[in-house]
N, C-alpha and C positions, 0 to 999 in steps of 0.2 A: 715243314717244321719238324724237328726231331722230337722224339718222345722222351729223351733223356739228355740232360746236360749236367755239367759238373759245377758245383759251387765251391769256390775257394773260401775257406774259413780260417782266419788268422787266430791262433790260439793264445797269443799274448799281444802286448801293445807294439812290439816290433813285427816287421813283416817277414822275419826269418822262419818263424815256426808257424807252419800252416798245414792244413790237410785238405784234400779234395774229396767232396762228398757228392755222390750221384744224386740227382734231383729229377723226379718225374712229375707229371702233373698232379699226382696225389700226395707228394711229399709235403708234410707240414713242418713248420719251424721246430716243433718239439722233437720230431724225428732227427733233425740235423743236430740239434743240441745233444740229444742222447748219444749220437755217434761220436761227437767231438769231446765231450766232457770225460774227465777221469772217473773210473769206477768209484762209487761212493760219494761223488760230488753231487750236491743237490741244488744249490742256489746258483744256477747259471742261466744266462739268456744270450740271445743272438742280437747284436747291434749292427744296424745298417749305417754306414758312414759314407756321406756323399756331400761334396761341396762344402766341407767344413762343419756340417751338422750331423748329429747322431740321433738315431731313432731306434728304440727297442722294438724288435719284431715280435708280434704277438705269437703265443704258442700255436695257435690254430691257423695262422696265415699260411697260405699255399706258396711255397718258395718259388715254384715255377712262375706263378702270377707276379710275385715280387720282382723277379728278374725280367719278365716280359715288360713290365711297366716302364723300365728304364730304356728299353729299345736299344738304339745304337750307342747310348751312353753307359751300357751295362758294364763295360770294362773300367769305368771310372768309379764304380761303387765297390766299397770294401765291406766285408762282413767280419766282425770280430766276435769271438766267444768271450763274454764278460763273466768273470767268476764272482758274480754278485746278483742279488735280486734286482729285476728291472726297476727303474725309478717309478715311483707312484704306486707300487704294490706294498702290501704289508702282511704281516703274519695273520692267519685266520684261525 
């Protein structure tokens, strides 16, 4: 097993704008979001899209584990940077 893999993150709803983010076993979702968002953007989250359903990835989830969970189907999963607060969260 390799200690680093690359996560493709789509930066908009089309798949033309994307970036490759290096992921290690210690990388959490917040790290990925911070690398992908524009400077000064605050309300962003990572969305996992697979088989027609979308799930917001929690800030503290380890991305390596998220990818491993899909196993051989990993190539079917898409990750999108959403420029909004994740559903179900509110201002505190």
